[in-house]
C-alpha positions in Angstrom: 63.4 -59.9 54.5 65.8 -60.8 57.5 63.3 -63.3 58.8 61.8 -64.7 55.7 60.4 -68.0 57.4 58.2 -65.7 59.9 54.9 -64.8 58.5 54.0 -61.2 57.8 50.6 -60.4 59.2 48.1 -57.8 57.8 48.2 -56.1 61.4 51.9 -55.7 61.4 52.1 -54.0 58.0 49.3 -51.7 59.0 50.8 -50.5 62.1 54.6 -50.4 60.9 53.7 -48.8 57.3 50.6 -47.2 57.7 50.7 -45.9 61.2 47.5 -47.4 62.2 46.7 -47.6 65.8 47.0 -50.6 67.9 43.5 -51.2 67.7 43.5 -51.6 64.4 40.8 -54.1 63.0 41.2 -55.6 59.4 37.8 -56.4 58.8 36.6 -52.8 59.0 39.8 -51.4 57.5 41.0 -53.1 54.1 43.8 -50.9 53.5 46.4 -53.2 53.6 44.8 -55.6 51.0 43.6 -52.8 48.8 47.4 -51.4 48.5 48.9 -54.9 48.3 46.7 -55.4 45.4 47.6 -52.2 43.8 51.4 -53.1 44.1 50.8 -56.5 42.6 49.3 -54.8 39.2 51.8 -51.9 39.2 54.5 -54.7 39.3 52.7 -56.7 36.6 52.3 -53.6 34.5 56.0 -52.7 35.0 57.6 -56.5 34.1 55.4 -56.3 30.8 56.5 -52.8 29.8 59.8 -51.3 31.3 60.9 -54.3 33.2 60.8 -56.6 30.1 64.3 -57.2 30.0 65.0 -57.0 33.8 67.1 -60.4 35.1 65.6 -60.1 38.5 61.6 -60.5 39.2 60.0 -59.1 42.4 56.7 -61.0 43.1 54.2 -60.4 45.8 52.1 -63.4 46.0 48.2 -63.6 46.7 47.5 -63.9 50.5 51.0 -62.9 51.5 53.0 -59.8 52.1 56.6 -61.2 51.8 58.0 -60.4 48.4 59.5 -63.1 46.6 62.6 -62.7 44.4 63.3 -64.6 41.4 65.9 -65.1 38.4 64.3 -64.6 34.8 65.7 -67.5 32.3 67.6 -65.7 29.5 68.1 -69.0 27.2 65.8 -72.0 26.6 67.7 -74.2 24.5 65.4 -77.2 24.8 62.1 -74.9 24.0 59.9 -77.2 25.6 56.6 -75.5 24.3 55.2 -77.2 21.4 53.2 -74.1 19.8 52.3 -70.6 19.9 49.9 -67.9 18.8 50.9 -64.1 18.1 48.1 -62.0 19.6 47.0 -58.3 19.6 46.5 -57.0 23.1 45.2 -53.3 23.0 43.2 -51.1 24.8 39.9 -49.8 24.0 41.3 -46.2 23.9 43.8 -47.6 21.0 41.1 -48.5 18.4 42.6 -46.0 16.0 45.8 -48.0 15.7 44.1 -51.4 15.8 44.8 -52.1 12.1 48.6 -51.5 12.8 48.9 -53.8 15.8 46.8 -56.4 13.7 48.9 -56.1 10.5 52.1 -56.4 13.0 50.4 -59.7 14.6 50.1 -61.4 11.1 53.3 -60.5 9.9 55.1 -61.7 13.0 53.0 -64.7 12.7 53.9 -65.4 9.1 57.8 -64.7 9.8 57.8 -67.3 12.9 56.0 -69.9 10.9 59.0 -69.6 8.7 61.9 -69.7 11.2 60.8 -71.6 14.2 60.5 -75.2 15.2 57.4 -75.2 16.7 54.0 -74.8 15.6 52.8 -71.1 15.0 48.8 -70.9 15.0 47.7 -69.2 11.6 46.6 -65.4 12.0 43.2 -66.3 10.8 42.1 -68.4 13.7 43.5 -65.6 15.7 41.4 -62.9 13.9 38.3 -65.1 14.5 38.7 -65.2 17.9 39.9 -61.5 19.0 36.7 -60.2 19.9 35.2 -63.4 21.0 37.2 -64.5 24.2 39.4 -62.1 26.4 40.5 -64.5 29.0 44.5 -65.5 28.1 44.1 -69.0 28.8 40.9 -69.7 27.5 41.9 -68.0 24.1 45.2 -70.1 24.1 42.8 -73.2 24.5 40.5 -72.1 21.5 43.5 -71.5 19.3 45.2 -74.9 20.4 48.2 -73.1 21.3 50.5 -73.7 24.7 52.0 -70.2 24.7 51.0 -66.7 23.6 52.8 -63.9 22.3 50.9 -60.7 22.9 51.8 -57.4 21.4 50.7 -54.1 22.4 51.5 -50.9 20.3 51.4 -47.3 22.3 51.7 -44.2 20.5 53.7 -41.4 22.1 53.6 -38.3 19.8 55.3 -39.6 16.9 56.9 -42.6 18.5 55.4 -46.1 18.3 56.2 -48.0 21.4 55.6 -52.0 21.3 55.5 -54.2 24.1 56.1 -57.7 23.0 55.6 -60.7 25.5 55.8 -64.3 25.5 53.8 -66.2 28.2 52.6 -69.5 29.0 48.9 -68.5 30.4 48.3 -72.1 31.9 50.9 -71.5 34.5 51.0 -67.6 34.4 54.4 -68.1 33.5 56.6 -64.8 31.8 58.8 -66.5 29.3 60.3 -63.5 27.2 59.8 -60.1 26.4 61.1 -57.3 24.7 60.2 -53.7 24.2 60.9 -51.6 20.6 60.5 -48.0 19.7 60.3 -47.0 16.3 59.0 -43.8 14.0 56.3 -44.7 11.4 59.4 -44.8 8.7 61.1 -47.5 10.8 58.0 -49.9 11.5 58.6 -51.9 8.0 61.5 -54.0 9.9 59.8 -54.7 13.1 58.4 -58.1 12.8 61.8 -59.2 11.6 63.2 -57.7 14.7 60.5 -59.1 16.9 60.6 -62.7 15.2 64.5 -63.0 15.3 64.8 -61.9 18.9 62.3 -64.5 20.1 63.9 -67.0 17.8 67.4 -66.2 19.1 66.1 -67.0 22.8 64.5 -70.2 21.9 67.2 -71.2 19.6 70.9 -69.9 20.4 72.1 -70.9 17.0 69.5 -68.6 15.2 71.4 -65.5 16.6 74.5 -66.9 14.1 72.5 -67.1 11.1 69.8 -64.6 11.5 71.6 -61.9 9.6 72.0 -64.0 6.5 68.4 -65.6 6.8 66.5 -62.2 7.5 64.7 -61.1 4.4 65.2 -57.9 2.7 62.6 -55.5 4.4 59.1 -55.7 3.0 59.4 -52.1 2.1 61.8 -49.1 3.2 58.9 -46.5 3.1 57.0 -46.2 6.2 53.9 -44.6 5.0 53.5 -47.4 2.4 54.0 -50.2 4.9 51.1 -48.4 6.7 48.9 -48.3 3.9 49.5 -52.0 3.4 48.3 -52.7 7.0 45.3 -50.8 6.6 44.6 -52.7 3.3 45.2 -56.0 5.1 42.6 -54.9 8.1 40.2 -54.0 5.4 40.6 -57.1 3.4 40.2 -59.5 6.5 36.6 -58.3 6.4 35.4 -59.9 3.1 32.9 -57.5 2.1 32.8 -56.0 -1.4 33.1 -52.2 0.2 35.9 -53.3 2.3 37.8 -55.1 -0.6 37.4 -52.5 -2.9 38.9 -49.9 -0.3 41.7 -52.5 0.3 42.9 -52.3 -3.4 43.0 -48.9 -3.5 45.2 -48.9 -0.2 47.5 -51.7 -1.7 47.9 -49.3 -4.8 48.6 -46.1 -2.9 51.2 -48.2 -1.1 52.8 -49.4 -4.5 52.7 -46.1 -5.9 55.0 -45.0 -2.9 57.2 -47.9 -3.2 57.2 -49.8 -6.6 59.4 -52.5 -5.2 56.9 -53.5 -2.3 56.3 -57.2 -3.4 53.9 -58.3 -0.5 51.6 -55.3 -1.4 51.4 -56.5 -4.9 50.6 -60.1 -3.8 48.3 -59.2 -1.4 46.3 -56.7 -4.0 46.6 -59.9 -6.3 44.8 -61.8 -3.9 42.0 -59.2 -3.1 41.1 -59.1 -6.7 41.0 -62.9 -6.8 38.7 -62.7 -3.9 36.5 -60.0 -5.6 36.5 -62.5 -8.4 35.1 -65.7 -6.4 32.8 -63.8 -4.3 31.2 -62.5 -7.6 31.5 -59.0 -6.5 32.9 -57.9 -9.7 33.0 -59.3 -13.2 36.0 -61.8 -13.8 36.9 -59.8 -16.9 37.6 -56.9 -14.6 39.1 -58.7 -11.6 41.2 -61.8 -12.8 43.7 -60.3 -15.3 44.5 -57.7 -12.7 44.8 -60.4 -10.2 47.4 -62.2 -12.5 49.5 -58.8 -13.4 49.9 -58.1 -9.8 50.9 -61.5 -8.7 53.2 -61.9 -11.2 55.0 -58.5 -10.5 55.2 -59.6 -7.0 57.0 -62.6 -8.1 59.3 -60.6 -10.3 60.4 -58.7 -7.1 60.3 -61.9 -4.8 59.9 -65.1 -6.4 59.8 -66.9 -3.1 56.2 -65.4 -2.3 53.6 -68.8 -2.2 51.0 -66.7 -1.6 51.5 -65.2 -5.2 52.1 -68.2 -6.9 48.9 -69.5 -5.8 46.8 -66.6 -7.0 48.5 -67.3 -10.5 47.5 -71.0 -10.1 44.0 -69.9 -9.4 43.8 -67.6 -12.5 45.3 -70.6 -14.7 42.9 -73.1 -13.4 39.6 -70.9 -13.1 40.2 -68.2 -15.7 42.8 -69.1 -18.4 41.3 -73.0 -18.1 44.8 -74.3 -18.2 45.2 -77.0 -15.8 48.3 -78.2 -16.5 49.8 -74.7 -15.9 47.7 -74.5 -12.8 48.9 -77.5 -11.3 52.6 -76.9 -11.9 51.9 -73.5 -10.4 50.0 -75.2 -7.3 53.0 -77.3 -6.8 55.5 -74.4 -6.5 53.3 -72.6 -4.3 53.2 -75.5 -1.6 56.7 -75.6 -1.9 57.4 -71.8 -1.5 54.8 -71.7 1.3 54.0 -75.5 2.9 52.2 -74.0 5.8 49.8 -71.7 3.9 46.4 -73.3 3.8 44.8 -71.6 1.0 47.2 -73.0 -1.6 45.9 -76.6 -0.3 42.5 -75.3 -0.2 42.3 -74.1 -3.6 44.2 -77.0 -5.2 42.0 -79.6 -3.3 38.6 -77.7 -4.4 40.1 -77.9 -8.0 40.8 -81.6 -7.8 37.0 -82.1 -6.7 35.9 -80.0 -9.7 37.9 -82.1 -11.8 36.4 -85.3 -10.5 39.5 -86.2 -8.3 37.4 -86.5 -5.3 39.9 -88.8 -3.1 42.8 -86.5 -3.7 40.9 -83.4 -3.3 39.5 -84.5 0.2 42.8 -85.2 1.2 44.4 -81.8 0.3 41.1 -80.1 1.7 41.6 -82.2 5.0 45.2 -80.9 5.3 44.4 -77.4 4.8 41.8 -77.9 7.5 44.5 -79.2 9.9 46.6 -76.1 9.2 43.4 -74.0 10.0 41.0 -75.9 11.6 38.4 -73.2 12.6 38.4 -71.7 9.2 34.4 -71.9 8.1 35.7 -71.4 4.3 37.9 -74.4 4.2 35.2 -76.4 6.3 32.7 -75.6 4.1 34.7 -76.2 1.0 35.3 -79.8 2.6 31.5 -80.2 2.9 31.3 -79.1 -0.7 33.4 -81.9 -2.0 31.4 -84.4 -0.2 27.9 -82.7 -1.9 29.5 -83.0 -5.2 30.3 -86.7 -4.6 26.9 -87.4 -3.3 28.2 -88.2 -0.1 25.3 -86.0 1.4 25.6 -87.3 4.9 29.3 -86.5 5.3 28.2 -83.1 3.8 25.7 -82.5 6.5 28.0 -83.6 9.5 30.5 -81.1 7.9 28.5 -78.3 7.5 26.9 -78.8 10.8 30.6 -78.8 12.4 31.2 -75.3 10.4 27.8 -74.0 11.8 28.8 -74.9 15.2 31.8 -72.8 15.3 29.9 -70.1 13.1 26.2 -69.9 13.0 26.2 -67.0 10.6 28.3 -68.5 7.8 25.8 -68.3 5.2 27.8 -71.0 2.4 27.7 -73.6 4.9 23.9 -73.2 5.6 23.7 -73.5 1.7 25.3 -76.3 1.5 23.5 -77.8 4.3 20.5 -77.0 2.7 21.1 -78.6 -0.6 22.5 -81.8 1.3 19.5 -81.9 3.1 17.3 -81.3 -0.1 19.1 -84.4 -1.6 18.3 -86.7 1.2 14.4 -85.9 1.1 14.6 -83.3 4.0 12.6 -80.3 1.8 11.4 -78.2 5.0 14.4 -78.2 6.7 16.5 -77.6 3.4 14.1 -74.9 2.6 14.6 -73.1 6.0 18.5 -73.3 5.8 18.7 -71.9 2.4 16.1 -68.8 3.2 18.8 -68.3 6.1 21.5 -68.4 3.5 20.0 -65.8 1.4 19.3 -63.3 4.4 22.8 -63.9 5.8 24.5 -63.4 2.5 22.3 -60.1 1.8 20.8 -61.8 -1.4 23.7 -63.1 -2.8 22.6 -64.7 -6.4 24.4 -68.2 -5.1 22.3 -68.3 -2.3 19.1 -67.4 -4.2 19.8 -70.1 -7.0 20.1 -72.5 -4.1 16.8 -71.2 -2.5 15.0 -71.3 -5.9 16.3 -75.0 -6.6 14.8 -76.4 -3.1 11.7 -74.5 -3.8 11.2 -76.0 -7.3 11.7 -79.5 -6.3 9.4 -78.9 -2.9 6.5 -78.0 -5.3 6.5 -74.1 -5.1 7.4 -73.1 -8.5 5.8 -70.0 -8.5 8.2 -68.6 -5.8 11.1 -70.4 -7.7 10.2 -68.4 -10.6 9.7 -65.2 -9.0 13.4 -65.6 -7.6 14.7 -66.2 -11.4 12.9 -63.0 -12.5 14.3 -61.3 -9.5 17.9 -62.3 -10.6 17.0 -61.3 -14.2 16.0 -58.0 -13.4 18.9 -57.6 -10.8 21.6 -58.6 -14.0 20.0 -55.8 -16.0 21.5 -53.5 -13.4 24.6 -55.4 -11.8 27.0 -58.2 -12.5 25.0 -61.1 -11.6 27.0 -64.4 -12.9 25.1 -66.4 -15.9 26.0 -69.3 -14.3 23.5 -68.7 -11.3 20.6 -68.0 -13.7 21.5 -71.1 -15.5 21.2 -73.3 -12.2 17.7 -71.8 -11.5 16.4 -72.2 -15.0 17.4 -75.9 -15.0 16.1 -76.3 -11.6 12.4 -75.1 -13.2 13.3 -77.6 -16.1 13.9 -74.4 -18.6 16.8 -76.3 -20.4 17.4 -74.3 -23.3 17.5 -70.9 -21.2 19.9 -72.7 -18.8 22.1 -73.4 -22.0 22.0 -70.2 -23.2 22.9 -68.7 -19.9 26.1 -71.0 -19.5 27.0 -70.3 -23.0 27.2 -66.7 -21.7 29.3 -67.4 -19.0 31.7 -68.9 -21.1 32.0 -65.5 -22.8 32.3 -64.0 -19.2 35.2 -66.2 -18.8 33.2 -67.1 -15.7 35.4 -69.0 -12.8 32.3 -71.1 -11.9 32.7 -73.0 -15.1 35.7 -74.8 -14.0 34.7 -75.0 -10.5 31.3 -76.6 -11.0 30.1 -77.6 -14.7 31.6 -81.1 -14.5 30.4 -82.0 -10.9 27.3 -79.8 -9.9 24.2 -82.0 -9.5 21.9 -79.6 -10.3 23.2 -79.8 -13.8 22.6 -83.5 -14.5 19.6 -82.8 -16.6 21.7 -81.1 -19.1 24.6 -83.6 -19.3 23.3 -85.7 -22.4 22.8 -82.4 -24.4 25.5 -81.7 -27.3 25.5 -78.2 -26.3 26.6 -79.2 -22.6 29.2 -81.5 -24.2 30.6 -78.8 -26.2 31.0 -76.3 -23.1 32.8 -79.1 -21.2 35.2 -79.4 -24.0 35.8 -75.6 -24.2 36.5 -75.3 -20.6 38.9 -78.4 -20.4 36.8 -80.8 -18.8 36.7 -83.4 -21.3 39.1 -86.4 -20.9 40.0 -85.7 -17.5 41.7 -89.1 -16.5 44.5 -88.1 -19.5 45.7 -85.2 -17.5 48.6 -85.7 -15.1 48.1 -87.2 -12.0 47.8 -84.9 -8.5 50.7 -83.7 -6.4 51.7 -85.8 -3.8 50.8 -84.3 -0.5 53.4 -83.4 1.8 53.1 -83.1 5.4 54.4 -79.4 6.6 57.1 -79.9 8.9 
C-alpha cells in the first residue's frame, strides 16, 4: 500500500501473512494462490450482494497480490450501451422459486421496454437461452445484447431478497446494482422499483418524472401476484396440460383480486393459444378469450396484449375482418414492441391473399424476436401459401438450425419439399413432425397428403381412419379431416368436413380456406365458394388496405 510501484511477491506474502519459514517453496505449497483465489471470489460475491451500492470497489487482479481501488460510477448520462437483456440467475437449490424469478424477469423486461431508450431483448428469447448457455458473455452474444441485467432471488424465512446487477460481460464491468427486500405481499411493485431505479441511473431526468409515469401496481395482493407468476411459468411451456393449469392459476389470482388486469389479459392469451393449437374446441375457448380480454381492457385500456387477443377473436372466430383490422392497429399502437401482434396480423393478411403486406409484418415481428421458432415458421408458411417453395424451405431450415425439434417447421418443410418433387425427403420430414408433435392432427394430415401423392394411398387412408376414430373420442378439428380427404380425392367427404368446421366456428377456416394449396381440387365447387362467402373470404380486394407498418422506436 505504501510502495504500490514495488511488486508484491508470493514468497513475501507467505512469510509475512502465513508465517511460512524462509525455506518456503511456492511450487510445493500453493497456499498463497489458493487463498488469493478465495479472496477474489469473496470480493465478487460481496460486490454483487451486500456491496452493490458501495462507492469504492476493491479488486485483486489475477497474477497480482496488490489490491486495486476504484470508484464506482453513480451516473451515466450518456448511456453508451445500445441494448440489454434481463436474465434470471438462480442456483440449483433455489429451483422452487424459479417461477418467481422468471416472472419478475419477464415483468422487468416488459417495463424496461416501455421506459428505456435502448433496445431490450424480448423475454421469449431469454427464456429459450436459459438452459442452453451458462457463460454470460456467450449468452449476451446469443441474445444480441451488449449488456445483461441479472436478477437473483433468495428466500430468507418469509422475506425475499432480490439482487439486481447490470453488467457488461465482454469487459467484465459492473455498471449498476441494487438490492431489494420484500415480503410476499409486497412483491407486486418490485418490477417498477427495479426498472425505474435502473432508468433513473441511465437517464437522470427519469428520476423527476417516474412518479407520474409509474403505472398503478399490477395488483395489491401478494398471493394473487404469486399465482400470476406461476401461471406465466406454465404458459411458457405451451403444452395442453400446462396451459390448462395456467388458466386455473389465473382464475385463482383474479378471485383474489378482481381488478388484476394483466391476469385477465394473460388468461385471454392462454385461451387463444389453446384454440390455435386445437387443444380444445374453439366454441369452448375463444368466447372465454374475448371475455377475459374485454375485462382486462375495462380495467386498463392500454394493454396491447389484450387488444391483440380481441383482434384475433374478431378475425378467426367472429370472421369480422374490418373489426379485427381496427383492433390490430390499436394493439400495435399500444404495444409497438409486442411482436405477437405483428405476427398475428401478418398471418391474417396472408390468409386474405395480401402476401406482400403480410410478409412485411411477419418480418418486422421476426426482427423484434429473431429467434422465435413460431414467428420464423409463420414466415415460412407465408412463403408456402404463396407457392414460394424455395423461400419456404430456406426459412424452415433456418428455424430448424436453432430448434431442430420444432415440429411445425418440419411439417412445412415437408410440404414445401413435396411441392418441389422431393417426395422421400418430404415424407421423412413429416414423419418426424408427427412424432415430435405427439400425433397432432395437423401433422398427421400433412403426412397423409405426402403419402397419397407419393403413391402410398393405403397408409394415407389408414391415417384418415385413425383421425376419424380419434374424433369420436376427443376434439379433432374437422378441417384437418377435410384436408386428408381432399388429398385422397374424396371431395364430397372433404366438403362435408369443411361444412362441419363452419359449425365449429373453426379458426382454421379464415386462416387457410382461401390460400391452402391442398384445397385446390375443391375451389371450383359451388359448395366451396359458399364456404368462402360464409367466412368472409369473397371479394377480398374490396376490403380496406392494410395498416401502414411503423418501425418501433
